[in-house]
N, C-alpha and C positions, 0 to 999 in steps of 0.2 A: 596851673598842674589839676590833672582829668581822676578819674575816676578808673582807670585803667592802666595810672603809671603803677610803676614796681610800689611794694610798701618799703618805708624806710622803717625795718625792725631794729629796736633800739633793746638792746642785753641790757640787764641791771644787776650784776653779780655784787656791788656794793649795796646795793636795796638787801638783797637775799644776806649777806655775810653780816650786816651792821648790826643786827640786834642777835645772832645765836648765841647761842647760851656758852660758847667756850671760845676762849681763843683761837682762830684760825695760823697757827705757823707763816710768818712772813713768806719764807720760801713756797707753802703750796698753793699761796696766793699769790703767787707769781709765775706758778706751773699753770694753775686753774685760767688764770687772766691772757697767758700766752696761747692756750691753744682758742679762748674764746676768739682773740684779737684772728688767729691763723682761720679758724672759719668765714669772716667777710660781715659779721653784720656791720648795717651801715654806723650804727653809735652803739661803742661801750661805755655804760655810767658804772669806771671800775674802783672810783675808791672818792675819800671825802676830806678837805682839809676844814675840820670842825675840830669843835674842844674834844683831848683827847680823855677830858674826866667824863663826860656827855657820854661819846659813843666810845669806847676803847678800842673797838675793834678793829677802828680806822686810823689808830694811833701811827699805821708804818707805812700810810699811803705815801707818805717821803721818801722812803725806803724802795716801795713798790714799782713805781713810775721811772726811776733809774734803769730798771731790769727789765722795762717789756721793751721788744722791739715789734717798731709796724711791720706787717710782709711787707712788700712790695707789689704797685699794682699792676694787675695781671689782666689782662683782655678786657672787658666790661666790667669786671670787681675793681673798683676804688680803694683806697685803703679805710678801714674803720677807724671812726674819728672818737679822739679817744675825750669824755666829758667827766669832770670833777664835781662835785656837789660843794658849796661853799653856803655861809648864813651871814659874813658880813665881810666887810672889807680885809681886815688883818689875812681872812682864809683867801680872798680873791689876790691879793695879794703874793702869798704864798704859791697860789697855783698858777699864774702867771710868768714866773719865772722858770717854767715848765716849755720848752718849744714843743714838745711832742702833746702836748694839752692842747687840745681842739677847741673845746666847750667849756665853759663856766654854767653850772646850773644852782638856780640859788631854790629855795621854797618859799612859795609865797600866797601865804593861805588867806582864804574870803571870811575863815573863822576868827576873829579877834583870840577867841582861848588859846586854839590850837596854835596860833603866829608865836603869842607868849610861850608857850610850851615850848615849842620847835625853834626858835632863834632868839628866846628872849626880848621882844621888842614887842612892840604895838604895828599894827598896819602900816598907818601911817608912816612910822620910823623906817621900815621896811622898805616902803617906798624910795624913802631918804637913800636909805643903802642901796637897792638896787641902781639908781643914778649914781653912784660916785664908782659900782661895781662896773656898770656898763662904759661908762667915763676908762675905767681902766682898761676893759674889754676891747676898747675901739683904741684904744695905744698901742696897745700889745698884739693885735691882729686875732683876738679870739672871740667866739660868740657867745653870747649870752641865750641861754635858754631858761625861761623862767615854767616853773613847775607850782601850777597854782590850784595846791591846796583844799582837801574839801571841796573842789568843786562841782560834787553831786549832792552837797550837803552835809552837816556835820552833827555827832551824835551829844551835841554842849547844848541845843536849842538856842545857839546864837541864829542871830538873822539870817534867814537864805532866799535866793530866790535869782530866775536870771537875769535880774536888773543889777543888783548885787554883785553878781560876778562881774559882769562885763563893764559895771561902772570902773571896778579897779581896773580889768583889763585894759581898758581904754587909755587910762592914765599910765601903767605898763608898756602899749604900743606907742603910745607918744614919744617914748625914750627912742626911739628907733631899734625896739627889740623886737624880732620877726620871727621869733620860735616861739611858740607857747604852749604846752601840754596840759589839761585836762586833768585833775590828779580824784582819783576814786578812793580816799588815803586810806579810809575804811571800809570797804568795800559794799557800800550802803546803794550804790546806784543799782536802778534796773534797766533794761533796754530802754525802755521808752525814754527816761531820763539821759542816757547817755545819746540817744537821738537828737534832745529837742536839744540840749544845752551844745554840742557838739557843730552840729548846724547851725545853729544862733551863733555862734562863736566865727565860724567858718565864714557866715554869711555876712557879718559884721567887718569883717577883717582880709579883706580881696588883698592877695599877694604875701601873705602871712603861712608860715605852717604852724596848722594848728594840731597838734598830738594828743592820744588819749595812754594815759598811765591808768590801770584799769586792774582792781585787784578781784579775782573771781573764785569759787569753789568749780567745781567739778558738775555742778547742774546748769547752771547758764551762760557759760562761760560764751558758745558760740554765737548766741541771741546780743549778748553783748559788744560781742566783734562786729556779728553784720549792722548792729545797729550803728557802728563806729564807720563802717564802710559805707552806708545809705548817706548817712548825714558827708561824706567826702573825704572823710579823714585818710591821711596814709603812712599817719606815723605811729607809730605801736612800740611801746613798752612792754618786755617782759622780762620773765628770769626761769630758767631751768629749773626744771624740778616744782614751778610755783611758788618758790620757799621765798619770804621775806614780809614788808614791812613799817613801816615808822616807829621804831621803839619811843617816841617822844608820843605818843599817841596816848598811852597808858591804856590801853582796851583791849580784849580779844579782838585777834588781827586775821582776816581775811586774808590768805596769800597773793603772792604778786601774780597778775595771767602768766600762766605757764607755757615758755615759748616752746616746748615741745608738741604743744597744741598747735598752736597759731601757726608753725611752718610747716608743716605740712596741709594746714590747712591754705594758707596764702597759695600754697605750691598749688595745688588743687583748684582754685579759681585762677590759677596763672596771673598772680600778684604777685609771687615770690623773686626776688631776683637770684642770681646766683648761688652759692652757699658752697663752701667747702664742705662734703658729707664726711669725710672721714677724719677730717676734725671736729666737726660737732659730733661725732661719737664717741671721741676721746673726750671731750669736754663733759657729754652727760655721764660718761661713766666718773671721771673726775668727779663730777656735783654728789655721784651717789655715795661716792666714800666721803665726803667732806661734808656732806649734810644728813647726817647719820645720829 
């Protein structure tokens, strides 16, 4: 991959919806997700197979997935990959039942406090889970994407530096996992830190896809994107309207990187692949109705 490759844009409606203040009707979720599929994002983080008690908004993911239709391949635009978040083997077993799901995403935090909050396990226990889930993925033809939560620091005072992060990433990489996304879970990162950590991991893991899942206000979003681009990153997560954040963090959250900022910016620097602009407009309008 080079600095001229098209951006792999990952749209994350699951992240936007999971902490929303009221339950979004299943049929509304399906309509919204279908429009996002029609847009032609590289990947759609559409739902999660986690405890309904912990994340009630995602309790209907089983029903939602059965109603989504992947648009056919047209020209140079490949079908969007569907990604579901899981936190343990049980969730992975549920997700792997669906042929239409291409990727499973596991949140692996380098902050012991947050890992316990988010997946009810220690970091070491989570690595064991990752190994089990990777075996499931390999036997079912799925790709496992690891999100490194708190990759740019944490608000809990847990030990943090680049070596701590890469030590765990190296253990994950040894499991033949080749897609890793660095997550700024509570919006702590500044552009210099984004560049330093992202470039460090990319240089250490040639042949891997290293992405960023950034959260940002309107003040410095472009600086963070530019920092990741300069580091050689081509995979970026975002969400329309900049909604979202992990409700398990129990902190005031900075929203997701707004896809409506990233899409025209990547297009202006000739890094954005073809998208269905009409479907995007419809999805933006739906998002404005849902997230009010």
